[in-house]
C-alpha positions as CSV (number, residue, x, y, z in Angstrom):
1,M,-19.8,-44.3,33.0
2,E,-20.1,-48.1,33.2
3,N,-23.4,-49.8,32.8
4,N,-23.8,-52.2,35.7
5,K,-27.1,-53.6,34.6
6,P,-27.0,-57.4,33.8
7,K,-27.2,-58.1,30.1
8,D,-30.4,-59.7,28.7
9,P,-29.2,-63.2,27.7
10,L,-31.9,-63.3,25.0
11,H,-30.8,-60.0,23.4
12,G,-29.9,-60.6,19.7
13,I,-30.9,-64.3,19.8
14,T,-33.7,-65.4,17.4
15,L,-36.4,-67.8,18.4
16,Q,-35.1,-70.1,15.7
17,K,-31.6,-70.1,17.2
18,I,-33.0,-70.9,20.6
19,V,-35.1,-73.8,19.4
20,E,-32.2,-75.2,17.3
21,Q,-29.8,-75.0,20.2
22,L,-32.2,-76.6,22.7
23,E,-33.1,-79.4,20.2
24,A,-29.4,-80.1,19.6
25,F,-28.6,-80.2,23.3
26,Y,-31.7,-82.1,24.6
27,G,-33.4,-83.6,21.5
28,F,-37.1,-83.4,21.0
29,D,-37.8,-86.3,23.3
30,T,-36.3,-84.6,26.3
31,L,-37.7,-81.2,25.3
32,G,-41.2,-82.7,25.3
33,E,-40.6,-84.0,28.8
34,L,-39.3,-80.7,30.1
35,I,-42.0,-78.6,28.3
36,N,-45.1,-80.6,27.6
37,I,-46.3,-79.0,24.5
38,K,-47.6,-80.8,21.4
39,C,-45.0,-79.3,19.0
40,F,-42.3,-81.1,20.9
41,N,-44.2,-84.4,21.4
42,D,-46.2,-85.0,18.2
43,N,-44.2,-85.2,15.0
44,P,-41.7,-82.5,16.1
45,S,-39.7,-80.3,13.8
46,V,-38.0,-77.0,14.2
47,K,-40.3,-75.4,11.6
48,S,-43.5,-76.6,13.3
49,S,-42.2,-75.6,16.7
50,L,-41.4,-72.1,15.5
51,T,-44.9,-71.7,14.0
52,F,-46.5,-72.7,17.3
53,L,-44.2,-70.7,19.5
54,R,-44.5,-67.5,17.5
55,K,-48.3,-67.7,18.0
56,T,-48.3,-68.8,21.6
57,E,-46.7,-66.4,24.1
58,W,-47.0,-68.7,27.2
59,A,-45.2,-71.5,25.4
60,R,-42.5,-69.2,24.0
61,K,-41.9,-67.9,27.5
62,K,-41.3,-71.4,28.8
63,V,-38.9,-72.2,26.0
64,E,-37.0,-68.9,26.7
65,Q,-36.8,-69.7,30.4
66,L,-35.4,-73.2,29.6
67,Y,-32.9,-71.7,27.2
68,I,-31.7,-69.2,29.9
69,R,-31.4,-72.1,32.4
70,T,-29.5,-74.2,29.9
71,L,-27.1,-71.4,28.7
72,P,-24.3,-72.3,31.2
73,K,-24.3,-75.9,29.8
74,L,-24.2,-74.8,26.1
């Protein structure tokens, strides 16, 4: 029997991979404009962003949503 459910685009993708791909595609300047959070605007780095996003669910959800919207362009 075939499974007709749509696949979860985030399945198997780590938060680090998401942040790295978004940063490579947009850069931190544009990420800070798209998602106004301090870890993208004030001395940004992948490491500091991951630390913040792992602790802050609402911000992580925004990053995941942006990643899903960006997937067709990647």
